[in-house]
N, C-alpha and C positions, 0 to 999 in steps of 0.2 A: 427467737431466743438467741442471745449472744452470750457465750461463755468465755469471758476474757481470760487470756493466759495470765497466770499470777506473775507479779513482778519479782518474786523471790528467785534468786539465783540457785536455790536448792530445789526448785520444783521439778518433779518428774512428769514428763509428758507422755501420754498414751498416744501412740502414733501408728498410722496406717500408710502404706505406700501402694497406690493404685498405678499399675503399669510396671510392676517389679521385674518382669521378664526381659525388658528391653535393655539396651546398653546403658542409657542414662539412669534408668530405674535401678539397675544392678549396682552401679557406682554409688547411687544414693543410699541403697540399703547398706552397702559396706561402710559408708561414712556414719550412718546412724547407729550401726552396731557398736561403734567405738565412742559414741557420745554419751557422756555420763548423765545427761538429763532426759534420755530417751528410753522409754519402754516400747519396744517394737512389737506391736500386737498383731497386725495383719499385713500380709503381703498378698496383693490382689491382682488378678489378670482379667482380661475381658471375658464376657459371659460364655462364649463358645470356644475359648482358647484350648488348644491341645495340651497346654501346660498345666491345666487345672489338676490339682491333686498331687502333682510332683513336688518334691522338696526344692526349695530355691537353690540349694547347693547342687542338685542334680543338673540344673540348667547352667549354673555358673560354678564350675568345680573348684575355683580358687577360694570359694567361701565355705568349703566343707569344714565342719566343726566350728565355723564362725557364725554362720546363720543357716540353720537346717529347718527353718519354718516351712510349712506347706503353702503352696500357692492356692488361693481361694478364688472362685469365680465371682465377679461382680454381678449383682442383680438388684432389682428393687427390694426383694426380700432380704438380701444381704445388707443393704442400706438400712432398712427398718430395724434389723436385728442389732446392728453394730454401731451405727453412727453416733448415737447418744452417749456411748461409753468412751468416745475418742475425744482427745483435745486437739489433735492436729492430723491433717491428711495432706500428703504430697501427691500431686497428679503428675505422672510421667506417661501421659496418655495421648491419644489423638486429640486434636484441637476441638473437634465437635463434642467430644465427651465432656471435657472440662467446661465448655460453654453451656452445656445442658445441665450438669450436675453440681457445679461449684456452689451456686446459691442454696441448693438444698442442704449441703453440708454446713454452710454458714448459718442457715436458719436453725439447724440442729445444734448450734453452739460450737461448731468445729472450725478451727482456723485453717485456711486453705493456702497452700503454696503450690502454684500451678507452673510446671515446667513446660507446658505446651504453649502454643501461641493464642490460646483462646481468649486472653484478656490483655494482650500487649498493646493492641491498637485501640485508641480511644474512639475513633470514628467507626460506628457500626456499619456504615456504607462501604468501608474498605474490605470487609470480610468476604463478601461474594467475589470480589476481584482477586484478592490475594490468597484467600484460604478456601474458596469454593463452597461456602455455605453462608446462609443467613444466620446472624447471631441470635441465639435462643433467649437471651436474657439481657435486655438493654439496661435495666436497673443495676444488675450486678456489674456490667461493663463500666458503668459510670462510677460505681463505688470502688472498683479495684484500683490498686496502686502499683505502679511499676517499681520493680525491686532491684535497681542497680545498686549493689550493696555499698559501694564506696561513696555514693552520691545522694542516696535517698533514704537515709536512716530514719528520719522522722516519719516519713510516709509509711515505711515498712512497719514501724513500731505502732502506728495508730490504726491499722486496718486489719480486717479479718480475711482479706482476699488479696494475696500478693501475686502479681504476674512476674515470674522470674524471667529475666531477659533471655533472648536468643543468644546463640554462641557468637555469630558474626557481630550483632549489635554490642555485645559486651566488650569485645576487643576494640571495635570501632569507636564506641562512646568513651572508653577510657582514653583514647587518643584525642577525641574532639572536645570533650567538655571543659578541660582546663582553658582552652582557647576561646570557645564560644561563650562560656560563662563570664569571662573577663572582657568580652566585647572586643576581641582583638582581630576578628575576621572581617574582611571586606564584605559588606552587605551585597546579597544577590550575586556573589561570585561563584565560580565553578568549584565545587568541592567533590573530589573523587576519592572513593574508597575502593581499594582493590583487596579482595579477600581470597585466601586459599585454605582449603580444609581437606582432611583425610576422609576416607570412605565411611568411617564410623558415624560421621555426621548425618548420613542418610538413614540411619537406624538399622535394626537387626533383621528386618524382613528381607528375604532374598530378592534381588533385582539384577537383571543383566547389566543395566547401566551403571551400577555401583559395584559389580563383581570385581574383586581385586585383580583378577587376570585380564579383565576387559578394559580397565581404566588406564588412560594416559592423562597427562596434564591437559585440562581443557577448561574454557570458560563455559558457564551455563546460566540460564535464566537472567541474562543481562538486561537491565532496564525493567525487569518485571519480577524480580525476586521479592518475596514477602518481607524480607528484612530491610529492604530499602525504605519503606514508609516508617518502619519502627525506628531506624537510625535517625531519619529526618525529624520525626516527632520528638524524640528525646534529646536530640542535639539542638532543636529549635533552629534548624538550618536545612535547606534542601541539599541532598547529596545524590550523586550518581554512584551506584554500587555495582561493582563488577566481581561476582563470585567465581571461584575456580575450584575444580575438584582435582585432587592429586592422588597418585597411587601409593598411599601410605595409610596406616591404620588410624592414627589419632593425632590431634594437634591442629592449631589454626593460627594463621598469621593475617593480620589486617594492616594495610599501609595506606595512610591518608595523606592527600596533598591539598594544601589550602593556601589561599592568597591572604596575607595579613595586611592590615591598614598601613598606610604610609606613616613612617615615624616609629612604628613598633620596633623595639630593640631586642637583641639577643637576651639581654638581662631580663626584660619583661616576660619573654617566653619561658626562660628558666624559672623565674619566680612563679609563674602560673602553674607549672608542673610540680614544683617543690611544695608550694602551698597546698595543692590538691592531694598529694600523696605522701608527704613526709611522715604522716602519722597513720598511714594505711599499710600495714605490714604485708598484705598479700599483693600489693602492686610494687614492683621493683623497678626503679629507674636505673637502667643498666648503662654501662659505658660504651657499648657497641651495639650494632643492630641485633635485635632479638633473634634467637634460634628456637625452633619448636622443640628440639631435643632437650633444651634446658627447662622446659615447663611441662612436657608430657608426663602424665601420671602425678601431677602436683596441682595444688589450688592456686598457684601463683600466676600473675600477669606480668610479663617483662616488657618494658616500654623504653623506647629510645627515640630521639628526635634530632633533626638537623635543620638549621635556619639559614637561608641565604638572604642577608640583609640588603644586598643590591637588588635582587628580584622581589624581595618581600614575600618569599615563598617558604613555607615550612613543610617538611615531610615528617610524619610521625608513624612509627611502626609498633605494633603490640602483638606478642605471641602468648597464647593460652592453650591449655588442654580443652578441647571442645566439649568433652564429656564431664569435666570437673568445673573449672572456672566458668566455662560456657554453659553449664547445666547444674550438675549435682552439688558441687561444693558451694556454688553461689546460692543455691536453694538453702543449704545449711547455714550460710552466712545470714540470710534473711531470717531463718528460724532463730538463730542466736540473737539477732537484733531484737526480735519480738519478745525474747525472754529477758532483755536487758543485759545480755552478755556481750563481750567483745565479739565482733563479727568473725574473727579468726578462731574463736574458741573451738577446740578439739580438732582443728584442721592442721595446725602446726604446733610445734613445741615452742613455748615462749617462756 
């Protein structure tokens, strides 16, 4: 059964968030609480979570008196009882969970926005290598649509299962796609993406390797990070991705270096970026190199580029908040698009 979301901009959607206790889940709950088309019905945690029964605002004190809903434990019985009453579910869950359960929600008529990596890669054979599990539902994987909000509005609007992009891929693809979609990049050339993220990108569970007091600036998972195939897939070009972890809370910077074809001009590069983003209010083409401090705690992506016409090399940099534009606020953009609203609806004052 497929229960399509109404086209009316006045429709009120009954929504659940599964994975509400984590950082991205909490940011998502906060955004949904201020959305005029959302009735937030259930906040859900894993079956054996120690947070079950607590109020959401007990875990995340800044939401006291904003969202005081109790945290419910997910189970098959919870699904049977509640799924048919929902219009939308957001997954901010482990990848395996969404891979296992997304299709069940779709079959119950619920539209799924998945913030995990469970449906981002289209090749099922990539999941054991990059995610450590065999994908549970190949049909759902084939039906899912990637949800880069500024680039894939039609796909987002037409599917019941949206794979919300990862944080590094969001910033990287916003840099890459104006150039690759206009066929400006030298074929089979070396494309290097350097990314740096704060410790919140590793999630809320305690880990010595991401403990704030233990972290110094370092590269990690070079040539094997799960976001490398995601960026390559969606940019339609092979990239080398070098992620770095830094000792600050939140925010992400991606810097991309590309070789452009002989004869490509500064004017063509400028036109590519202006055509891509002049009507996209959450992507700001800024006059100097982006700073994480200017986008932290916001849904914006700040982007700047510089082109060396002699070397035919362009460097593009994009800064985002990894928990917002790299997760929760982009999920809300996708939700808005599915409702026929402007993608930035409720995220900024317009």
